[in-house]
N, C-alpha and C positions, 0 to 999 in steps of 0.2 A: 932831469936830464933833457936838454933842448933837443927837439926833433923826435923825441920818443913818440911812438904811435901805439894806440890801444889795439889789441887784437881780440875783437869779439864780433859776433855776427852783426851787431847793430852799429858798431862804430869803427869797423875795419877801414883803415886808410884815413882816419880822422886824427888830427893832432890832439893829444891829451889836453884837456881844458880844466880850469879850476872854477869853483863856484863864484858867481858874480856878487854874492853878499859880501859887504865890507868886512874885512878881517878874517874871512873864512878861506882856508887853504885846502879844503877837501876837493877831491876829484868830482867834476860835474858829471851827472848821469842823465839829466833832463834839461829840456829847453822850455822856457816860459815866454809866451807872447800874450799881448793884450789886444782886445778889440774894444776901444773906448766907446764907440758909437753904440755897440750892443751891450755894454757893461759886462764883458766876458773875459775871463782869463783862460788860456789854453796851455796845458802842461803835457808835454809828450816826451818821447825818447830824445836823447841828445841829437840835435840837428847835425847834418853832415858838414855844414859850413857855418862859420861864425856869422852872426847877423847883428849889426849894430842896433837893431830895434828889438832884440830878444835878450833874454837873460838865461844863462846857464846856471843850473842849481845842482848842488850835491843831494844825496838821498835825504839827509836830515832836513834841509831847507825845503825840498820838494814836498816832503811829508807834512811839514808845518805850515805850508802855504795857506794864507788867508787873504780874503779880498774885502773891499768895502761892502757894507750892508747893501743888499739888493743886487749884487753882482753874482754871476754864475761862474763856476769853475768846471771846465771840461778837462778830464784826465784821460789821455790816450795811453794805453799800456801796450808795450811790445812783448809778444810771447815768443819764447824760443821754441823751435821745432823739436818735437820729441824724437829721441833716437829709437830706431826700430831694430 
């Protein structure tokens, strides 16, 4: 549905986005960026805005992420606040 918005603490106000992997139509939950100079991939929660230099990934592709030998993967995890 066009214009549908996700309602979660981490993506509130963000348009729903799909995985950047070719042929995948799953909902994106993470954003992947690369730092080529430092041979590093950074995977974090879905970014608030689309970035043409980043890739949005679904849970499956975020979990299966691999990089070239010698590269480092940094995984940032967002934690939900506990209900009291």
